[in-house]
Each structure stands twice: as structure tokens, then as C-alpha cells.
C-alpha positions in Angstrom: 24.5 107.3 53.9 22.6 104.2 52.9 22.9 102.8 49.3 19.8 100.5 48.1 20.9 98.6 44.9 18.2 99.3 42.0 18.4 96.5 39.2 21.5 94.6 38.5 25.1 95.9 38.6 27.7 95.4 35.9 31.3 95.8 35.0 33.6 96.0 32.3 37.3 96.0 31.8 39.5 99.1 30.6 42.8 99.8 29.6 45.2 102.7 29.5 44.6 105.3 26.8 41.3 103.7 25.5 37.7 104.5 25.8 35.5 101.2 26.7 31.8 101.3 26.9 29.4 99.1 28.7 26.2 97.5 27.3 23.1 99.7 27.8 21.1 99.9 30.9 17.6 101.2 31.7 17.7 104.1 33.9 15.8 102.9 36.8 17.2 105.1 39.5 18.5 109.0 39.9 21.8 107.8 41.0 24.7 105.7 39.4 27.4 104.3 41.9 30.8 103.6 40.0 34.0 102.0 41.4 37.4 101.8 39.5 39.4 98.7 40.5 42.6 98.2 39.5 43.4 101.4 37.7 42.1 105.1 37.5 39.8 106.2 34.9 37.9 108.9 33.4 34.3 108.2 33.1 31.2 109.4 31.2 27.6 108.5 31.3 24.9 109.2 28.3 23.2 107.7 25.5 26.3 107.2 23.6 29.3 108.3 25.6 33.0 108.2 24.8 35.0 109.1 27.6 38.1 111.1 27.0 41.0 112.4 29.6 38.7 115.4 30.1 35.8 113.5 31.7 35.0 112.9 35.4 38.1 111.3 37.1 37.9 108.3 39.6 41.0 107.2 41.2 42.1 103.5 41.5 40.1 101.9 44.0 38.0 105.2 44.2 34.0 105.4 44.0 31.7 108.2 43.0 27.8 108.6 42.9 26.7 110.3 39.7 23.1 111.9 38.8 21.1 110.3 36.2 17.8 111.3 34.6 15.1 109.0 34.8 12.2 109.0 32.5 9.7 106.6 31.5 5.9 106.3 30.6 3.3 103.5 29.8 2.8 102.5 26.4 -0.6 102.3 24.7 0.2 101.8 21.1 3.0 100.6 18.7 3.1 101.1 15.0 5.6 98.7 13.1 7.6 99.4 10.0 11.0 100.4 9.1 11.0 102.8 12.0 8.7 102.3 15.1 6.0 104.6 16.2 5.3 104.6 20.2 2.2 106.0 21.6 1.6 107.1 25.3 -1.7 107.7 27.0 -3.6 110.7 26.1 -3.1 113.2 28.9 0.5 112.5 29.4 3.8 113.1 27.1 6.7 111.5 25.8 9.5 112.4 28.1 12.1 112.5 25.6 13.9 114.6 22.9 15.3 113.8 19.7 18.6 112.1 20.2 17.5 110.3 23.3 18.0 106.4 23.5 14.9 104.5 25.0 14.2 100.7 25.8 10.7 99.1 25.3 9.6 96.2 27.5 6.2 94.6 26.8 6.0 92.0 29.3 2.8 90.4 27.7 4.2 90.7 24.0 7.9 90.6 24.5 8.6 90.2 20.5 7.8 94.0 20.6 10.9 94.4 23.2 13.8 96.4 22.0 16.9 97.9 23.7 18.8 101.3 23.4 17.3 102.6 20.1 17.3 106.3 19.1 14.4 108.7 19.3 14.0 110.2 15.7 11.0 112.5 16.2 8.4 113.6 18.7 5.1 114.5 17.2 4.2 117.9 19.2 1.3 118.9 16.8 -1.6 120.4 18.6 -5.1 121.4 17.4 -8.2 119.0 17.5 -6.4 116.5 15.3 -2.9 117.1 16.8 -1.0 114.3 19.0 0.2 116.9 21.9 3.6 114.9 22.4 1.7 111.7 22.7 3.6 109.9 19.7 7.3 109.5 18.8 9.3 107.6 16.3 12.2 105.4 17.1 15.1 104.2 14.8 14.0 100.4 15.2 13.0 98.1 12.5 10.0 96.5 13.8 8.6 95.4 10.2 8.8 91.8 10.9 6.0 91.8 13.9 2.7 90.8 12.4 0.7 90.5 15.4 -1.3 93.7 16.5 0.0 95.3 19.6 -2.4 94.9 22.4 -0.1 94.7 25.5 -1.4 96.1 28.9 1.8 96.0 30.5 4.2 98.0 28.3 6.9 100.5 29.2 9.1 102.9 27.6 12.1 104.1 29.4 15.2 106.0 28.7 18.6 103.9 28.6 22.2 105.0 29.0 25.9 103.6 28.8 28.9 104.3 30.8 32.4 104.9 29.3 35.7 104.7 30.9 39.0 106.3 29.5 41.6 104.3 31.5 44.7 106.0 33.1 45.8 102.5 33.9 44.1 99.0 33.3 41.5 98.1 35.4 37.5 97.2 35.9 34.8 99.6 36.4 31.9 98.4 38.4 28.5 100.4 38.2 25.2 99.9 40.1 22.3 102.1 40.2 21.2 103.1 43.7 18.8 104.8 46.0 20.5 106.9 48.6 19.3 107.7 52.0 20.7 109.4 54.7 23.5 111.9 55.4 27.2 111.0 55.5 
């Protein structure tokens, strides 16, 4: 089985009996490879995980490949305010539900960028004046942005974190990968 790294890998320390959590990462692959070094850990992956001793177990020096759900869309509009409204192209839909966490990257207007903010609502109204799930509201205060959104290269992507509940003390390494071939 071959692993092709996707994005940048990272790590964080964990201790026995305590849940430690990584920083947020944009989901760019459908597989996350994790390695526990120095101690065993139970791990959880999600928007706001807090691992317990009932979660997925990785022995010390053990590895696992876990599935992720990847979702993204191009952004064609942003309305600023105490919350931020994101619009995706007509004919597509927001691939998120209320409670999911997302990251916005606008390469040509980086002051619109935000990381790991919660989706508060998805406008699924229909009819001649409906939005047909092309708009969502995110819990991000963008009221300080005064420049109109005109980015031609903006993407909204779901984001997750990894949490480890230590059986002992150690370090959890994680990397998104693509997998090919059989073992």
C-alpha cells in the first residue's frame, strides 16, 4: 500500500488521562494517517472532538488510517457583518450542515480568510426567489472588512481537529494521505 502525503502533517503531545486537541486543519483527503509515539492513546476526529477512553485506540508506536469526509465549493459571494454569509455558485449547493466547521481561503483577497468557524444556517428556500442551498451563514465576525468581495479564487472547505486521550504520555503525529494499492 502506498501513501501519498496531502498538505502538511503535524503533531501534538498528549498525557495520560487528559484529552489534548490539535489545531484545525482543512480536509483535503478522505484518509488521515495517525501515529502514536511514546505512549498509547484513544483518538477522535471531528469538528470539536474531545477524546475519551471509549474512542478509537492506537497502541504505543502504532498507526491507523482513518476515513475523513471531504467537502468544498467555490465561493462567489461574501456578505460581511457580525456573522458572515457565504454564497456558492448557482447550480451547486453548500455541502455542509448546521454545526459543521469550515475554513474560507480567498487567495486574491486574504483579509476574507478565516479558519474553523461553525456553520449556523443553510438557506434552503426554494421557489422563484429562493436560494436552493447556495447560501450559508457562518459564526465569524467579518464586520471589520470594508472592501467589497470580488475574489475570483475563493474556496470554502470543511475543517476538523484531532483529539488524543493518553493512556500514557506521548506524541500523536497525523497526516492526510491518499492511498493506492493493496497491502
